[in-house]
N, C-alpha and C positions, 0 to 999 in steps of 0.2 A: 777839146780842152779849153777851159776858160781862164782868163787872166784878170786879176784885179789889183789895183793899187789903192790902198786904204789910208787916207789921211786921218790922223787921230789926235784929238785934243785931250790933254791929261790935266788932272788937278795939280796945282802947284805942289812941288816937293814929292810927287808920286811918280815922276818920270822913270826913274831907274826901276822901281818895283813893277810898274806896268810893262816896261820894256822887257824885263826878265820873264814875265808871264806870257807875253805875246810871242817871244822868241821860242817858247816851248810848244807852240801850236804847230802841229804836223804840217798843215797846209801853207804855213808862212815860209816862203823860200828866201826872202831877204827882209831885213828890218833896219831902218836907219833913223837916228835922231835928227830933228830939224830945228831951225831957228825961225821964228815968225809966228804966223797965225796958228799953225799946227805944230805939234811936238814930235810926232813920229810918222813915218811912212812905212807901210808893210806891203811887200809884193807877195801876192797869194796866187797859187796855181791850183786849180781844182778841175773836176770833170765837166761841170756845167755851171750855169749862172744860179741855179737853185742851190747847189752846193756852196757857191760863193756867198749867197745870202745867209745860209745857215752858219757859215764860219763867222761872218761879220756880226750877225745878231746874237747867236748863241755862245760864241767863244770870245769874241773881242769886246762887244758892248757889255757883256756880263761881268767884265773885270772891274773890280773896285778901283776907282780913280779915272776911268775912261769917261770923259764928259760928252764927247761928240765924235762922230765919224763921218767921213765923206768918201764914197767909193767911186772910183773911176774904173770902167770895165772895158775889156777888149778880148780879142781872141788871139791865141798863139798860132803863128803861121808855121 
């Protein structure tokens, strides 16, 4: 099992819309708004790092209003 924390930058005034779309992604276990350089952080639990890459690239980055992501990876103990 793989674990990822994805920091997400969002277009101004699209934060709520992007939040709602990301919250619907099956692999997103937790999602929180942030203040500062990034607007959201998502905790993602997947079967492996390839699956994590697919979620970030195909599901999160494809959302209108997502400007940038930064993914921190780890393994669940």
